[in-house]
MIKE-969226 format. One record per residue: x, y, z of N, C-alpha, C, O, CB in turn. Coordinates in steps of 0.2 Angstrom, whole numbers, plus 5000, padded with zeros to 4 digits. Last residue first. Glycine has a CB too. Layout:
// residues N
XYZXYZXYZXYZXYZ;...
This chain:
// residues 329
503350954995503450894992503850904985503950864981502850854991;504051075006503651065000503850994997504450984996503751124995;504051085024504451065017503951055012503351035013504851005018;504251175039503851155034504251135027504751175026503251205032;505751115049505251165046504751135041504851075040505751215042;506751045054506251065059505751115056505451155059506651095064;507650975046507651055046507151085051507251135053507351075039;507450845048508150875048508150945049508550975053508550855042;506150825046506450795052507050825053507250845059506550715052;505950865033505650905039505950885045506050925050504950905039;506450765026506850825026506550865032507050895035506650865019;505350675028506050655030506450715030506950725035506350605026;504350735021504250725029504950715032505150735037503850665030;504850735008504750795012504650795019504950835023504150835009;504750595006505450635006505350695010505850715013505650644999;503350575005503750545010504450575011504650595017503850475009;503150654993502850675000503250645006503350675011502150655000;503850574984504050644985503750674992504150714995503750694979;503150454984503850464987504050534988504450544993504250424982;501950494978501950474985502650474988502650494994501650404985;502450524965502250574969502150564977502350604981501550604967;502850394961503350444962503150504966503450524971503650474955;501550344960502050314965502550364966502750364972502250244962;501050414950500750424956501150394962501250424967500050384956;501850374939501850444942501550454948501750494952501550494936;501550234938502150254940502150334943502450344948502650254934;499850234942500350204939501050234942501050254948500350214932;498150224944498750234948499250194945499250134944498650214955;497250204933497150264937497750274941497950334941496550244942;497150134917497550134923497350204927497450254923498250134921;495450084912496050124911496450134917496150124923495850194909;494949914908494949974913495550014912496149994911494949954920;495149814900494549824902494449884906493849914907494249764906;496449774896496149834892495449844894495049884890496149824885;497149684903496649664898496349714894495949704889496149614901;497749764912498149724907497749704901497949704896498449664911;496649814919497049864916497449824910497449844904497549904920;496249694925495749724920496149784916495949794910495149764924;497249674934497149624928496749654923496849654917496849564930;497049764943497649764940497649724933497849744928498249744944;495849724949495849784945496549794941496449814935495849844950;496349604954495849594949495849664945495749664939495149584952;497149644964497449614959496949604953497149604947497649544961;496149714973496749754970497049714964497149744958497349754975;495349614976495049664972495649704969495549724963494649714977;496249534984495849504978495649564973495749564967495249464980;496449624994497049604990496749564983497049574978497449554994;495249645000495549694997496149674992496249714987495749755002;493849545000494649535001494949594997494949584991494849464999;492349545009492749555003493449555005493649565011492549614999;490649545015491349515016491749525009491449505004491349445018;489749695015489849625013490549605013491049645012489549615006;489949805029489949795022489949725020490249685025490549835018;488949895041489349835039489349815032488749815029489149765043;488950045049488750005043489249955042489849955041488750055037;488450125063488950085060488650045054488050025055489150035066;487850295065487650225063488250185061488650215056487150225058;487750395080487750385073487650315071487250275075488450405069;488550495091487850465089487850465082487950505078487250505092;489650575095489650495096488950465095488850405096489850485103;488750725095489350685096489250615098488850595102489750725102;487850765082487750755089488350705090488450655087487050715090;487950785068488150835072488050825080488150875084487750905070;488250625063488050685061488350735066488950735067487250685061;489350485059489050525064488850595061489150625056489550545070;489650325053489450395051489050435057488550405059489050395045;490850205053490350235057490250305054490750345053490650245064;491150045045491250115046490750145050490150125049491450145039;491849875044491349925047491649995046492250015047491149905054;491849725035492149785038491649835039491149835036492649805032;491349555039491149615037491649675040491849675046490449635038;492749435037492149455040491949525038492449565035492249455048;493849395030493349345032492749365036492349325038493749285035;494849495029494549465023493949415024493649395019495049435018;495049645038494949565038494549545032494149575030494549545044;496149765034495449745034495349675034495649645029495049785028;497249845039497249775039496549745039496349705043497649745045;496649985037497249955033497249885033497249855027497849985036;495550015046495650045039496150015035496050015028495850115040;494449975055495049935053495249955046495149925041495049855054;493450085055493650045061494350005060494750015064493149985062;493350245051493450185048493750135054494350155056493850185042;492150365053492650335056492750265053492250225053492550325064;491650525047491650455046492250425049492850445049491750445038;490550655053491250625052491150555050490650525051491650625059;489850815049489850755052490550725051491050755049489350705049;489850935043489150915045489250845048488650815050488750915039;491150965040490751015044490050995046489751035050490751075039;492150815044491750865040491450915044491350905050491350825035;493450705045493050755049492750805044493150835040493450785054;493850545047493750595042493250645044492650625045493550555035;494950445056494350485056494350535051494850575050494250525063;495550275057495550335054494850375055494350345055495550325046;496550165066495950195066496050265061496550295062495650215073;497450035074497350075068496650105068496150065069497550035062;498749955084498049995084498050025077498550045074498050045089;499749885096499449875089498749915089498349905093499349805088;500849995105500249945105499949945098499849995095499749965111;502350035097501850045101501249995101501349955097501550115100;503350035087503550005094503050035099503150055104504250025096;503150085075503350015075503449985082503649925082503950015071;501850205071502450185076502550105074502050075073502250195083;501250365067501350295065501950275069502350315071501450285057;500050495066500550465070500650385068500150355069500450475078;499450635057499450565058500050555063500450595064499550525052;498350745048498750735054498750655055498250625055498450775060;497950845034498050775037498450775043499050815043498350725031;496750975030497350945033497350875035496850845036497550985040;496151115021496151035022496851015025497351035022495951005015;496151245018495951225025495951155026495651135031495251255026;496651255005495851265006495651235013495051215014495551215001;497951135008497651205005496951195006496651145008497851214998;498451025014498251025007497951085004497751084998497750965007;499750995024499251055023499151045015499551055011499651125024;500050875036500150895029499550945027498950935029500050835024;501050825049500450865047500550885040501150905038500450925052;501550675058501650725053500950765052500450745054501750695047;502650565067502050605067502150665062502650695061501850635074;503350415071503350475066502650505066502150475065503550445059;504350305079503750355080503850405075504350445075503650375087;505450255075504950205078504350245079503850215081505250175084;506550265062506050305065505550255068505150215064505750355060;508150175065507450185061507050225065507050235071507150115060;509150145073509250205069508650215064508550265060509850205065;509250035081509150025074509250085070509350075064508449995073;509650105093510050045091509950035083510450035079509849985094;508750205096509450215097509850165094510450175092509650225104;507450245085507650195089508450195090508750205085507550115087;506850415085507250355082507450305087507650325092507750385077;505450505082505850475087506150415084505850375081505450465094;504950655073505150585073505550575080505850615083505650575067;503850765065504250755071504350675072503850635071503850775078;503550875051503550805054503950815061504350855062503850755050;502550945038503050955044502950895048502450865048502851025048;502251005021502150955027502750975032503251005031502350885024;501251075008501851075012501751025018501151015020501951155015;500251034999500651094997501251095002501851124999500251154998;499650874994499850925000500350974997500750964993500150885005;498350864982499050854984499250894989499050954989499450854978;496650784981497150844980497850814983497950764985496850904985;495650704986495750714978496150774977496050814973495050724975;495450674999495350744997495450754989495150814987496050785000;495550534998494850565000494850634998494350664996494850565008;496750514992496250474989495550514991495150524987496150404992;497650585001497550604993496950574990496650604986498250574990;497350505012497150575012497150605005496750645003497650615016;497850385008497150385009496950455009496350475007496950355016;499250415007498850385001498150395002497750414998499050305000;499650455019499750495013499250475008498950515005500450495011;499350345028499050405029499050455022498550485021499250445035;500350255021499550245021499250305022498750325018499350195026;501650285024501350295017500650285016500350315012501750245012;501850245036501650315036501450325028501150375027502350355037;502250105036501550125036501350195036500750215035501350095043;503650115030503250055031502450065031502050035027503450015036;504150245031504050205024503650145024503250135020504750185022;503950265045503650315039503550275033503050275030504050375039;504550165052503850175052503550215046503050195044503650205058;505950065045505650125049504950135047504650105042506050185047;507050025031506650015037506350075040506550135038506949975042;507950035020507250065020506750045025506150055024506950045013;509149975022508749945017508049975017507549945014508749875017;509650035033510050045027509650015021509850025016510750005028;508850005045508850075042509150075035508950115030509150125046;507849885049508549895046508549955042508249955036508649825042;506649845053507049875058507849885056508249885060507149835065;505949785043505749855046506149885051506149945052505049845049;506549665042506749715037506549785040506849835038506549705030;507149585057506549605053506749665048507149715051505949625057;508149565066508149535059507649555055507649535049508149455060;507749625078508349655074508349625067508649655062508949655077;506149655083506549605080507149635076506949665070506149555076;505249735088505949745090506349695087506949685090505949755097;503649795085504149745082504849775084505049825082504049745075;501949835086502549825090503049775087502849715087502349805097;501049965077501249895079501849885083502149935084501249845072;499850085071500450065075500449985076499949955076500450095082;499150225067499250165064499950145068500450175067499350165056;497950355065498350325070498450255067498050215065498050315077;497450505057497650435056498050415062498550445063497950415049;496250615051496650595057496750525056496350485056496350615064;495850745041495850675041496450655047496950685047496050645034;494750885039495350855042495250775042494750755042495350875050;493750935031494350975032494850945035495450965035494051035037;492450915020492950885023493550925024493850955019493150815020;490850985021491550995018492050965022492150975028491651075018;489650855024489850915023490550925020490750885017489850955030;489450715024489750745031489950815030490350845033490350705033;488950695012488550675017488850695024488450695029488650595017;489350734999489250785004488950765010488550805013488950845001;489750644990488950654990488850704996488250724997488550594991;491050624992490850654986490150674986489950724983490950604980;490950555005491250625004491050654998490850714998492050615005;490350435000490050475005490250545005489850595006490050445012;491450384992490750404989490350444994490050494992490350344988;492450365002492550414997491850434993491750494992493050394991;491850265009491950325012492050385007491850435008492650315017;491750164999491150185002491250255005490850305005490850135007;493150144997492750164991492050194994491850244992492550114986;493450095009493750155007493350185001493250245001494450145005;492749975010492650025015492850095013492550145014492950005021;493249894999492549924999492449975004492050025002492149865000;494849934992494449914998493749944998493650004997494849925004;495649994983495149954980494749924986494249884984495549894977;496550074991496150104986495650064982495250084978496650134980;497149974999496650015002496250054996495650064998496950065007;498249924992497649884992497049924994496449914992497649824996;499449974984499050004989498349974989497950004985499050084989;500649934976500149894979499849924985499949904991500449824981;500950034961501150024968500549984972499950004971501250084972;501149964945500750004950501049984957501349934958500049984949;501449964927501749964934501249994939501050054937502449994934;501249894912500849924917501249914924501349854926500149904918;502049924897502049884903501749924908501849984910502749864905;502050004886501549954886501549904892501149864893501649914880;503750034886503050054885502649994884502849944882503050104878;504849984899504649984892503950004891503549994896504749914889;505450094912505150034910504850034903504650094900504550014915;505950214916506350174911506050114909506250084904507050164914;505250254927505050284920505450244915505250254909505150354920;505850204938505350164935505050194928504750154924504750154940;506650304942506950254938506450214935506650184929507550214942;505950364952505950394945506250354940506150354934506250464945;506250304964505650284961505650314953505350284949505050314965;507450374967507450304965506850284961506850244956507650264971;506850494970507350494965507450424962507550404956508050524967;506050464981505750484975506250484969506050464963505450554975;506650324990506650394988506350404982506250364978507350424988;506350184990506650224996506550294996506450335001507350194998;504850134982505550144982505750164989505350174994505750194977;503550104984503850084978504550084978504950054974503550114972;503250035001503350094996503650074990504050024990503650155000;502149924992502249984995502849985000502949935003501650024998;502449804979502249824986502449894988502949924985502549774991;501949814962502549814967502249834974501849884975503049864965;501549724949501149754955501749754960501849694963500549714957;501949734932502249724939501749764944501649824943502949744940;502049634917501749694921501949684928501949624930500949694919;503549584908503049574913502749634916503149684917503249524919;504649594900503949594897503449584902502849564900503949544892;505849604906505649544904504949534901504749484899505749494910;505749734910506149724904506049654902506249644896506849734906;504949714922504649744916505049734910504749734904504649824918;505849644930505249604927504949644921504749614917504749604933;506849744932507049674929506449644926506449614920507349634934;506049834938506249854932506549784928506449784922506849904932;505749764950505249784946505449804939505149784934504849844949;507049754955506749694953506149704949505949664944506549644959;507449884958507849844953507449784951507549764945508449824957;506349934966506449964960506849914955506649904950506850024961;506349844978505749854974505949884967505649854962505349904978;507449824986507449784980506849794976506749764971507449714982;507249904997507849924993507849884987508249894982508449914997;506149845004506049905000506649924995506449944990506049965005;505949665000506149725005506249785000506349784994506749715009;504649604989505349604992505449664996505049714997505849604986;503449584982503449604989504149594992504149584998502949554993;502849594967503449604970503449624977503349684978503849654966;502049494955501949534961502549534965502949484966501349494965;501849504937502249484943502049534949501949594948503049494941;501049434922501149484928501549464934501549404935500449514930;501249324914501049394911501249454916501449504914500349394909;502149184911501949234915501849294912502249324908502449234921;502649104900501949094902501649154907501049164907501749024906;503949114899503549154894502849154896502449184894503649124888;505149144912504549104910504049134905503749184908504149074916;506049234916506149204910505549164907505549144901506749174909;505749254929505549304925505649284917505349314913506049364926;506249134935505549144934505349194929504849194926505249164941;507549164934507349104931506549114930506249094925507449044935;507749274942507849284935507549224931507249234926508549284934;507449224955506949274952507049274945506549274941507049344955;507649044958507949114957507449164954506949134950508549114952;507048934959507548944964507949004963508449024966508048884964;505248914957505848934954506348944960506148974965505848994949;503848814954504248844959504948854956505248804953504348794966;502148794948502848804947503248834953502948884956503048834941;500848784953501148734949501848734949502148684949500848734942;500248814970500548844964500948794960501348754963500948904966;499648784982499348754976499648784970499248794965498648754976;500148814994499748864991499448834984498948864982500048934989;501048714998500548745002500048784999499448775001500948785008;501848704986501448654988500948674993500348654992501948594992;502448834986502048814980501648754982501048754980502548794974;503248824998502648864998502148854992501548864992502848944997;504148724994503748715000503148765000502548735001504148735006;504748784983504348724982503948704988503348684987504848664982;505448894989504848904984504448844983503848844982505248924977;506348824997505848865000505248874995504648874997506148935002;507048754987506648714992506148764995505548734996507148694998;507748864981507148824977506748784982506148774981507448784972;508049014987508148944989507548904985506948914987508148934996;507549134983508249124982508449054984508949034981508649174987;505949104974506349114980507149104979507249074974506149074986;504349114966505149104966505349124973505049164977505449144960;502949034959503249074964504049064964504249004963502949054971;501649024946502349014948502549054954502249114955502849024943;500349054942500748994939501348974942501648924941500749004932;498849104947499549104949499949044947499748984949499649114957;497649174939497949114939498649124941499049144937497949074932;496149264940496849264942497049194942496749144945496949294948;494849274939495149314934495949304935496249344932494949384935;494249204950494249174944494649204938494749184933493549164941;495049224966494749254960494849204954495249174953495149314958;495749174977495049174977494649194970494049184969494749224982;497049204975496849134974496049124974495849074971497149084978;497249334981497249324973496949254971496549244966497949324971;497249304994496649344991496649334984496049324981496849414993;498349224996497749194997497149234994496649204992497649195005;499349324991499249264987498549234989498149214985499749214988;499249425002499049444995498949384991498449384987499649474992;499449355015498849395013498749405006498149395004498949465016;500449265016499949265021499349305019498749285021500249295027;501349275005501049215006500449215012500049165011501649165009;501549425006501349385000500949325002500349315000501849374995;502049455018501449485016501149455010500549455009501649565014;503149365019502549355023501949385020501449355020502749375030;503949315003503849365009503249355012502749335009503949435006;504549234994504049204998503949255004503849225010504249135000;504749304977504949294984504349264988503749264986505149354987;503649354965504349364967504449354975504149394978504649424964;502549254957502649294963503349294964503749244965502249254969;501649274942502149244945502349284951502249344951502749244941;500049244933500449284938501049244940501049184941500049304944;498949274920499449224923499949264927500349304924499649174918;497249314921497949344920498349294924498249274929498049414923;495849234912496249244918497049274917497349244912496349184922;494849334902495349274902495849294908496049344909495749274895;493249374908493949394906494449334907494349294911494149454911;
């Protein structure tokens, strides 16, 4: 496949530390430019990562005719405006999660020109361990799946961090609560009919530092989760079936330099088998899949409508915090 030529909006840590290194491993990807509000910063990162061009403004990079696709890892409140700006400049856009702050804002992405591919950057849908788990579920290896349980937490009290700034879309639910929603939709192959939540907010930041939720998918299928920005770092997923369970060891920050593992148990508690998968980089796989869509090698599976639906579910959890009741997405 002819390599897709990419430009990177901003030098956000998720990009320079994880996504770009993953993309640079691929023969199907050529990163030709990176941009920042400060040209010096862009030049420094371009030199570190071996990227040919550095721009001191996002608009300047979007005007570069060589660039076909853009990766947007800006803070949440800038996802929609910069994604639309890139789309109107004729660029396909892979936008970091969450794609917006609300579903209403996400719906603006429908204004993108036809023929432009927009997708939300949920790398887990391309990760080998998640594809393996979904295949086991489809093959009925653990019986009928009824419950998915997710724990995901880290500790961050830095007031300068965007995750702790409520007015620009900070807080645990938007930052990492979007993952339980995405993976449960991925495994159940269904949409939640109603959700209910409990939140604890930081008294200073006003962001949700602990968010717990329950989503009813119907047919007896449920997601339960707890995510936090101020608890001990941890992540684990259990997929529970009538004949066994699948436990994913590092479900979201899967290491790109060592095998990822999942555990399959039958009907004897805690007895089963750990499976190690070949080393792979979920960020590389994500960008390659995006490129295949651009080149017409693969039909788009997740686009704007999927991203809007994810935001509808997040919105419903936030409404539930206020009403104390079940809410429909």
